[in-house]
C-alpha positions as a printed Julia matrix, in Angstrom:
297×3 Matrix{Float64}:
 -18.83  -25.17   35.02
 -15.79  -24.36   37.15
 -13.66  -26.85   35.18
 -14.92  -25.4    31.91
 -13.9   -21.87   32.97
 -10.51  -23.17   34.11
  -9.82  -24.75   30.73
 -11.08  -21.6    28.96
  -8.68  -19.27   30.76
  -5.86  -21.8    30.42
  -6.34  -21.95   26.67
  -6.44  -18.19   26.09
  -2.62  -17.69   25.94
  -2.31  -20.53   23.44
  -5.06  -19.06   21.31
  -3.47  -15.6    21.45
  -0.1   -16.96   20.33
  -1.75  -18.88   17.48
  -3.66  -15.8    16.36
  -0.62  -13.51   16.49
   1.57  -16.04   14.65
  -0.08  -14.92   11.44
   1.23  -11.38   11.95
   4.81  -12.31   11.03
   4.23  -11.31    7.4
   2.3    -8.11    8.14
   4.84   -5.86    6.46
   2.5    -2.89    6.85
   3.32   -3.03   10.58
   7.06   -3.17    9.84
   7.5     0.14    7.98
  10.75    1.4     6.5
   9.77    4.92    5.57
   8.17    8.12    6.8
   4.79    7.49    5.2
   4.65    3.87    6.3
   5.57    4.79    9.89
   2.84    7.43   10.12
   0.3     5.01    8.65
   1.31    2.36   11.2
   0.74    4.86   14.02
  -2.69    5.69   12.61
  -3.64    2.0    12.29
  -2.57    1.16   15.85
  -4.21    4.27   17.32
  -7.5     3.49   15.56
  -7.34   -0.15   16.66
  -6.75    0.8    20.31
  -9.6     3.32   20.28
 -12.0     0.77   18.83
 -10.88   -1.87   21.34
 -12.03    0.48   24.1
 -15.55   -0.54   23.08
 -14.96   -4.05   21.77
 -13.04   -5.45   24.77
 -15.5    -4.3    27.48
 -18.43   -5.64   25.44
 -16.78   -9.05   25.08
 -15.8    -9.18   28.75
 -19.26   -8.11   29.94
 -20.92  -10.65   27.64
 -18.96  -13.45   29.32
 -19.55  -12.0    32.81
 -23.31  -11.65   32.3
 -23.59  -15.15   30.84
 -21.79  -16.63   33.85
 -23.37  -14.49   36.54
 -26.95  -14.65   35.37
 -27.07  -18.26   34.24
 -30.11  -20.25   35.36
 -28.11  -22.36   37.81
 -26.76  -19.35   39.74
 -29.38  -18.79   42.45
 -27.28  -16.09   44.15
 -27.68  -13.59   41.29
 -30.09  -10.74   41.99
 -33.35  -11.08   40.07
 -35.05   -7.77   39.15
 -37.69   -8.44   36.47
 -39.19   -4.92   36.8
 -35.91   -3.14   35.93
 -36.06   -1.32   32.58
 -33.85    1.79   32.51
 -30.62    3.26   33.85
 -29.45    6.78   33.12
 -25.87    5.81   33.99
 -25.82    2.97   31.48
 -27.45    5.14   28.8
 -24.86    7.86   29.39
 -21.95    5.42   29.07
 -23.21    3.59   25.95
 -23.8     6.89   24.15
 -21.01    9.18   25.29
 -18.1     6.71   25.12
 -18.72    5.66   21.47
 -19.43    9.29   20.55
 -16.09   10.36   22.02
 -14.27    7.55   20.22
 -15.92    8.29   16.87
 -15.17   12.01   17.24
 -11.52   11.27   18.01
 -11.26    8.85   15.07
 -12.86   11.42   12.79
 -10.38   14.12   13.79
  -7.39   11.75   13.41
  -8.63   10.57   10.02
  -9.17   14.13    8.78
  -5.67   15.22    9.83
  -3.99   12.06    8.5
  -5.87   12.15    5.2
  -4.41   15.56    4.39
  -1.0    14.92    5.92
  -0.58   11.61    4.05
  -2.05   12.82    0.77
  -0.17   10.73   -1.86
   0.01   13.77   -4.15
   1.74   15.84   -1.48
   5.55   16.05   -1.94
   7.64   15.0     1.05
   9.89   17.49    2.78
  13.38   15.98    2.67
  16.87   16.84    1.54
  18.13   15.65   -1.81
  16.75   15.86   -5.31
  13.72   13.57   -5.69
  14.02   10.55   -7.97
  11.23   10.48  -10.55
   9.92    7.06  -11.57
   7.15    6.57  -14.12
   5.28    3.33  -13.42
   3.08    1.61  -16.0
   1.02   -1.44  -15.06
   0.8    -4.07  -17.78
  -0.58   -7.62  -18.01
   0.93   -8.91  -15.64
   4.05   -6.95  -14.87
   5.28   -3.48  -14.0
   7.28   -1.26  -16.32
   9.32    1.51  -14.68
  10.8     4.43  -16.6
  13.42    6.8   -15.19
  12.92    9.88  -17.41
  15.92   11.77  -16.01
  18.29    8.82  -16.49
  16.66    7.68  -19.78
  16.55    4.05  -18.61
  13.76    1.6   -17.82
  13.26   -1.67  -16.0
  10.67   -4.4   -15.61
   9.64   -5.62  -12.15
  12.49   -3.86  -10.34
  13.22   -0.34   -9.15
  16.07    1.19   -7.17
  16.4     4.49   -5.35
  18.7     6.1    -2.75
  17.82    5.85    0.92
  16.45    9.05    2.53
  15.74   10.59   -0.88
  12.13   11.38   -1.89
  10.67    9.25   -4.68
   8.18   10.87   -7.03
   6.05    8.18   -8.68
   3.97    8.99  -11.73
   1.61    6.08  -12.34
  -0.68    4.95  -15.15
  -1.95    1.73  -16.73
  -1.87    0.24  -20.21
  -4.45   -2.36  -19.24
  -7.23   -2.7   -16.67
  -7.07   -0.84  -13.37
  -4.34   -1.97  -10.97
  -3.05   -0.69   -7.65
   0.58    0.23   -6.97
   1.68   -0.75   -3.47
   4.96   -1.11   -1.55
   3.62   -2.08    1.9
   6.72   -1.23    3.95
   7.01    2.23    2.41
   3.31    2.98    2.76
   0.27    4.02    0.72
  -1.26    2.39   -2.29
  -2.72    4.22   -5.25
  -4.56    3.08   -8.35
  -3.13    2.97  -11.84
  -5.77    3.66  -14.48
  -5.64    3.8   -18.25
  -5.77    7.34  -19.62
  -5.02    8.84  -16.2
  -1.95    9.89  -14.24
  -1.84    9.32  -10.5
   0.97   10.36   -8.17
   2.59    8.91   -5.1
   5.4    10.32   -2.95
   7.37    7.92   -0.78
  10.72    7.78    1.0
  12.78    4.97    2.5
  14.7     5.47    5.73
  16.62    2.17    5.72
  18.53    0.2     3.07
  16.89   -3.02    1.93
  14.88   -4.77   -0.73
  11.15   -4.33   -0.26
   8.33   -6.24   -1.9
   6.03   -4.35   -4.25
   2.82   -5.62   -5.8
  -0.48   -4.87   -7.42
  -3.15   -4.95   -4.73
  -6.07   -4.84   -7.17
  -7.25   -8.0    -8.93
  -6.53   -7.74  -12.66
  -6.82  -11.22  -14.16
  -5.19  -14.62  -14.09
  -1.62  -13.36  -13.69
  -2.47  -10.99  -10.84
  -0.94  -13.09   -8.05
   2.52  -12.92   -9.64
   2.37   -9.23  -10.53
   5.13   -8.32   -8.09
   8.32   -6.28   -8.17
  11.36   -5.5    -6.02
  12.02   -2.04   -4.6
  15.69   -1.63   -3.71
  16.65    1.12   -1.26
  20.39    1.67   -1.34
  23.19    4.22   -1.04
  23.8     6.94   -3.62
  26.84    5.07   -4.92
  25.01    1.77   -5.25
  22.12    3.51   -6.94
  24.51    4.93   -9.52
  25.9     1.41  -10.01
  22.35    0.15  -10.6
  21.76    2.89  -13.18
  25.06    2.02  -14.88
  24.04   -1.65  -15.03
  20.78   -0.69  -16.74
  22.64    1.52  -19.23
  24.81   -1.43  -20.22
  21.78   -3.45  -21.31
  21.62   -4.18  -25.05
  17.83   -3.72  -25.0
  16.24   -0.39  -25.88
  12.63    0.5   -25.11
  11.36    1.83  -28.42
   7.77    1.55  -29.66
   8.29   -1.94  -31.1
   9.82   -3.19  -27.86
   6.98   -1.66  -25.87
   4.34   -3.3   -28.08
   5.99   -6.67  -27.45
   6.24   -5.96  -23.73
   2.6    -4.97  -23.3
   1.36   -8.38  -24.48
   0.0   -10.44  -21.57
   2.67  -12.56  -19.87
   3.24  -14.03  -16.41
   6.25  -14.53  -14.12
   8.26  -12.01  -16.14
  11.92  -11.81  -15.04
  13.68   -8.53  -14.31
  14.7    -6.75  -17.5
  16.63   -3.53  -18.13
  16.52   -1.05  -21.0
  19.47    1.23  -21.69
  17.41    3.79  -23.59
  13.75    4.83  -23.71
  11.73    6.51  -26.44
  11.07   10.1   -25.24
   7.62   10.79  -23.77
   6.63    7.12  -23.81
   4.78    7.51  -20.51
   2.73   10.42  -21.84
   2.04    8.45  -25.02
   0.58    5.56  -23.03
  -1.81    7.99  -21.33
  -2.67    9.81  -24.54
  -3.58    6.74  -26.57
  -6.63    6.17  -24.38
  -7.69    9.78  -24.83
  -7.13   10.62  -28.51
  -7.41    7.28  -30.28
  -5.34    4.2   -30.98
  -3.03    6.05  -33.36
  -1.81    8.57  -30.81
   0.99    6.3   -29.58
   2.95    6.66  -32.79
   1.96   10.27  -33.44
   2.85   11.66  -30.04
   6.02    9.62  -29.99
   7.16   11.29  -33.17
   6.23   14.74  -31.86
   8.05   14.08  -28.6
  11.14   12.91  -30.44
  11.15   16.06  -32.58
  10.69   18.25  -29.52
  13.64   16.67  -27.76
  16.0    17.25  -30.69
């Protein structure tokens, strides 16, 4: 038994290293934005509070098994024992305190990290309209009148206002290092406010299963300087492709591993048209597009 315990304790560091080696790709714990950082703090705080119960239970389970094993004749044997007020107090009050604390933290964080809540930061927010398709992401910049597939760019330390919908089944928009995920649903508009505090290219994805091409439904989110963002916009404006209704109909057909594509011009109110066609009938795409075009002239 002594040798078994020796090997057990000796192997714990190796097991811990092996278990933690899988954390290298946990981008949620490597945030690059205000929302992601606050969510990381909440995750770690909740984990530590829960470990206050889990760790003692595991330790005591091992201690009891070793101390009160049949071969240990030195352990005190009290078959008539049945109740302890001290133990009852601990096993009720400690979890109650932890649950109360978690509840308060969750309540505060839920409102503070509301994805619909605009972020307080300097600079004019960049508005990006995101449409989930089979199996790719279409991004429209309504202020710049450009669009892109599977790639977005935005200035560092500038709020990003995402307007999100779907032209297929439900998906989930997620940039792990920037924080928060929110669903994209046909006929509905969801919102998400994020901000990046460091330049870099961050992985974005759909975190909701949506069919055979789901695993490759990824995009790049590029956080850069104001000047480089303007260069990115200029590159998109130089594209020969224009996102009119015919181009959108071709784009919305199911396809996988779609490369990055840019559109130098976008039909006005295309995002609203995608939402409306699930609310007023299949013909609304063309009708609202015509109305929007007339309104913009």
